[in-house]
C-alpha positions in Angstrom: 0.1 -9.1 20.3 2.9 -9.5 17.1 5.4 -8.1 18.9 4.6 -9.8 22.2 4.9 -13.0 20.4 7.9 -12.1 18.3 9.9 -11.5 21.9 9.0 -14.7 23.1 10.2 -16.7 19.9 13.1 -14.8 20.3 13.6 -15.4 24.2 12.7 -19.1 23.4 15.6 -19.3 20.8 17.8 -18.0 23.6 16.8 -20.8 25.9 16.9 -23.5 23.6 20.9 -22.4 22.5 21.5 -21.7 26.1 20.0 -25.6 26.7 22.3 -26.6 24.0 25.6 -25.2 25.9 24.8 -25.1 29.3 24.9 -29.2 30.3 22.6 -28.9 33.6 20.3 -27.2 32.1 17.2 -29.5 31.4 14.0 -28.5 29.5 12.0 -31.4 28.7 9.7 -30.6 25.7 8.9 -27.6 23.6 5.9 -26.9 25.3 7.7 -26.5 28.5 10.4 -24.2 26.6 7.3 -21.7 25.2 5.7 -21.8 28.8 9.4 -20.7 30.4 9.8 -18.1 27.6 6.3 -16.7 28.2 7.3 -16.9 31.8 10.4 -15.1 31.9 8.9 -12.0 30.0 6.4 -11.7 33.0 9.0 -12.4 35.1 11.3 -9.8 33.4 8.2 -7.1 33.1 7.2 -7.4 36.9 9.6 -8.8 39.2 13.0 -7.8 37.8 12.2 -3.9 38.2 11.6 -4.5 41.5 14.9 -6.6 42.1 16.9 -4.1 40.5 15.4 -1.3 42.7 16.3 -3.3 45.8 20.0 -3.8 44.7 20.6 -0.9 43.3 23.3 0.1 45.6 24.8 -3.2 45.1 24.4 -2.6 41.4 26.2 0.6 41.5 28.9 -0.7 43.7 29.8 -3.4 41.3 29.4 -1.0 38.3 26.2 -2.7 36.8 27.9 -6.6 36.9 25.0 -7.7 39.9 22.6 -7.2 36.9 24.1 -10.1 35.5 23.1 -11.9 39.0 19.8 -10.3 39.0 19.2 -11.8 35.7 20.3 -15.3 36.6 17.8 -15.2 39.6 15.1 -14.3 37.1 16.0 -16.8 35.2 16.1 -19.2 38.4 12.9 -18.1 39.3 11.3 -19.5 36.5 12.9 -22.6 36.7 11.4 -23.3 40.3 7.9 -22.3 38.5 7.9 -24.4 35.4 7.6 -28.1 35.8 10.2 -29.5 33.4 12.4 -26.8 33.7 15.7 -26.8 35.9 18.8 -25.3 36.4 22.1 -27.2 37.5 22.7 -24.1 40.4 24.0 -20.4 40.3 26.7 -20.9 37.6 24.2 -22.4 35.3 21.6 -20.0 35.8 24.7 -17.0 34.8 25.9 -19.1 31.9 22.7 -19.1 30.8 21.0 -15.9 31.8 24.1 -14.5 29.2 22.9 -16.7 26.6 19.8 -15.6 26.6 20.5 -12.1 27.1 23.0 -11.7 24.1 20.6 -13.6 22.1 17.9 -10.9 23.2 20.4 -8.5 22.3 21.1 -9.6 18.9 17.7 -10.1 18.2 16.8 -6.5 19.3 18.8 -5.3 16.4 16.2 -6.1 14.1 13.3 -5.8 16.3 11.8 -2.1 16.3 10.5 -0.6 19.6 6.7 -1.4 19.0 8.1 -5.0 18.6 7.9 -5.6 14.6 10.7 -6.9 12.2 12.6 -4.1 10.7 14.9 -3.8 7.5 17.7 -2.4 6.8 18.6 -1.1 3.6 21.7 0.3 2.4 21.8 2.7 -0.4 24.7 2.0 -2.6 26.7 4.8 -4.0 25.5 5.1 -7.9 
């Protein structure tokens, strides 16, 4: 449960940063932001693997760059499902998915495989 809450917080942070950077991305309230983050996690766990499987030839042909489009589509799906969350089109969805992805990638450096915070301690030579 702690891991789920931590990853939801990271996703919320990514959406909040994207809202500040992407001008046509609208999120009405904090509750909408949290609900969108939870739903994005569920969509990424259930729908995204199927989308990746169905678009595998195109993903291989583009050397993996089509995954960016798949991520934007998942964010667009969440925008359709959540009231108070909207994207201005395909290119804002691409930009927002890149920002959310980069935020998640940076945060995953500090989150272990079980979803707990990890502290990296470097030993100094004596």
